[in-house]
Structures are given as structure tokens and as C-alpha cells.
C-alpha positions in Angstrom: 44.8 -29.1 50.2 43.0 -27.2 47.5 40.8 -30.0 46.6 40.0 -30.8 50.2 39.0 -27.2 51.2 38.7 -24.9 48.2 36.5 -27.1 45.9 33.9 -27.8 48.7 33.7 -24.0 49.4 33.1 -23.2 45.8 30.3 -25.9 45.6 28.7 -24.7 48.9 28.7 -21.1 47.7 27.1 -22.1 44.3 30.2 -20.9 42.4 31.6 -22.4 39.3 34.3 -25.0 39.6 37.6 -23.1 39.0 41.2 -23.8 39.9 42.8 -22.0 42.8 45.4 -20.9 40.2 42.7 -18.9 38.4 42.3 -16.7 41.5 46.0 -16.1 41.6 46.0 -15.2 37.9 43.0 -12.9 38.3 44.7 -11.1 41.2 47.9 -10.5 39.3 46.0 -9.4 36.2 43.9 -6.9 38.2 46.9 -5.5 40.0 48.7 -4.9 36.7 45.6 -3.4 35.1 45.4 -1.0 38.0 49.0 0.0 37.4 50.5 -1.5 40.5 54.3 -1.8 40.5 55.3 -4.8 38.4 58.1 -5.7 40.8 55.7 -5.8 43.7 53.3 -8.0 41.7 56.2 -10.3 40.7 57.2 -10.6 44.4 53.6 -11.4 45.4 53.5 -14.2 42.8 56.8 -15.5 44.1 58.6 -15.0 40.7 62.3 -14.7 40.9 62.5 -12.6 37.8 60.3 -9.6 36.9 61.0 -10.5 33.3 59.1 -13.7 33.7 56.1 -11.9 35.2 56.1 -9.4 32.3 56.3 -12.3 29.8 53.4 -14.1 31.4 51.1 -11.1 31.9 52.1 -8.9 28.8 48.5 -9.3 27.4 46.9 -7.6 30.4 47.7 -4.0 29.4 47.1 -3.9 25.6 47.1 0.0 25.6 50.6 0.4 27.1 52.3 1.4 23.9 49.7 4.1 23.2 50.0 5.4 26.8 53.7 5.6 26.5 53.6 7.4 23.2 51.1 9.9 24.6 53.1 10.5 27.7 56.3 11.1 25.6 54.4 13.5 23.4 53.1 15.4 26.4 56.7 15.9 27.7 57.6 17.8 24.5 54.4 19.7 23.9 53.9 21.1 27.4 54.7 24.8 27.6 57.8 25.3 29.7 57.6 27.6 32.7 60.4 29.5 34.2 
């Protein structure tokens, strides 16, 4: 199906020859970079286990550790009100 329809569309549009899977991977990567819920991304990909999705796409958010550390630091340095 992909070869029959997708490849001719790419050629007609003057786009590079890519795999349909590459679009799926790009969609998932962009969703994760935009901080979409990982469970929702995993469901969209049809993965049974969120852990698998995290394992495959762990490279997408390289700054995650720094963000977590900063957020944790902010929790303890904010002035308490009330």
C-alpha cells in the first residue's frame, strides 16, 4: 500500500524518497519535544507499553534532566506564602 500510493506522491511533489515510518517517527519525536503526554504518544503509536516508547524516544529530550533539576530547585527556593 505504501509503495503503491505514498512513493508516487513523494515523487510527484518533488520530495525526497523517505519511508512512511519516517513520518511516524517524526510525528512522535515532535510530540515528545512539545511535551505532549508520553502515554498519549505511546497510544497513538500503538505501543502496548509506555516504557517501550520511552526507550525508543529517550534521545528526543536531551535536556530533561536539567529541567527536572531546575524544577526541583524552584520548589525549595520559592518563598512560601501564607
